[in-house]
C-alpha positions as CSV (number, residue, x, y, z in Angstrom):
1,M,0.0,0.0,0.0
2,K,1.3,3.4,-0.9
3,M,2.3,5.7,1.9
4,S,-0.1,8.4,0.7
5,V,-3.0,6.0,0.8
6,F,-1.9,4.7,4.2
7,Q,-1.8,8.3,5.5
8,K,-5.4,8.8,4.5
9,D,-6.4,5.6,6.2
10,M,-4.5,6.6,9.3
11,A,-6.4,9.9,9.5
12,I,-9.7,8.0,9.2
13,I,-8.7,5.5,11.9
14,A,-7.5,8.3,14.2
15,G,-10.7,10.2,13.8
16,F,-12.9,7.2,14.5
17,A,-10.9,6.3,17.6
18,R,-11.2,9.9,18.8
19,E,-15.0,9.7,18.3
20,L,-15.2,6.5,20.3
21,G,-12.9,7.9,23.0
22,C,-10.6,4.9,22.4
23,A,-6.9,5.2,23.4
24,T,-4.5,4.1,20.6
25,P,-1.1,4.5,22.2
26,L,0.8,2.3,19.6
27,F,-1.0,3.8,16.7
28,S,-0.2,7.3,18.0
29,A,3.4,6.4,18.6
30,S,3.8,5.2,15.0
31,E,2.1,8.2,13.4
32,S,5.2,10.4,13.6
33,I,7.3,7.7,11.8
34,Y,4.9,7.6,8.9
35,T,4.7,11.4,8.8
36,A,8.5,11.5,8.6
37,A,8.5,9.0,5.8
38,L,6.0,11.2,3.9
39,A,8.1,14.3,4.6
40,A,11.2,12.5,3.3
41,G,9.4,12.0,-0.1
42,H,8.2,8.4,0.3
43,E,4.5,9.1,-0.5
44,A,4.7,6.9,-3.6
45,D,6.5,4.1,-1.8
46,D,4.9,1.3,0.1
47,T,4.7,1.2,3.8
48,A,8.0,-0.5,4.1
49,A,9.5,2.9,3.6
50,V,9.2,3.4,7.4
51,C,12.1,1.0,7.7
52,T,14.3,3.6,6.0
53,I,13.2,6.2,8.5
54,L,13.9,3.9,11.4
55,E,17.3,3.1,10.0
56,K,18.1,6.8,9.8
57,L,16.9,7.5,13.3
58,A,19.0,4.6,14.6
59,S,22.0,5.6,12.4
60,V,22.0,2.1,10.8
61,D,23.1,1.5,7.2
62,R,21.6,-1.7,5.8
63,S,22.4,-0.9,2.2
64,D,25.4,-3.3,2.2
65,R,23.9,-6.7,2.8
66,S,26.8,-8.7,1.2
67,D,27.4,-10.4,4.5
68,R,24.0,-12.0,4.6
69,P,23.5,-15.6,3.4
70,D,21.8,-16.2,0.1
71,R,18.1,-16.7,0.5
72,S,18.1,-19.8,-1.6
73,V,20.5,-21.4,0.8
74,R,18.3,-20.7,3.7
75,R,15.2,-22.0,1.8
76,G,17.1,-25.2,1.2
77,V,18.0,-25.6,4.8
78,R,14.3,-25.1,5.8
79,S,13.1,-27.7,3.3
80,S,15.6,-30.2,4.4
81,V,14.7,-29.7,8.0
82,R,11.0,-30.2,7.2
83,S,11.6,-33.4,5.3
84,S,13.9,-34.9,8.0
85,S,11.2,-34.2,10.7
86,R,8.6,-36.3,8.9
């Protein structure tokens, strides 16, 4: 889902929760992160763009992932574990 659509949905949800008098602490806490993603130009990106914002806030650079194992290797391990447990 695009961030711009998600922002619209968040506004609707927040308004509904206010009308009901329902506290939404986790929703409220996440709102600023989504707002920061929009302000950083991610309105056309999907909601995974919040990861970029969290990385920046934590001073983490995950752009170099060469040290991670190949996903196909991990899939192979999982399938062999499944077949050996039967």
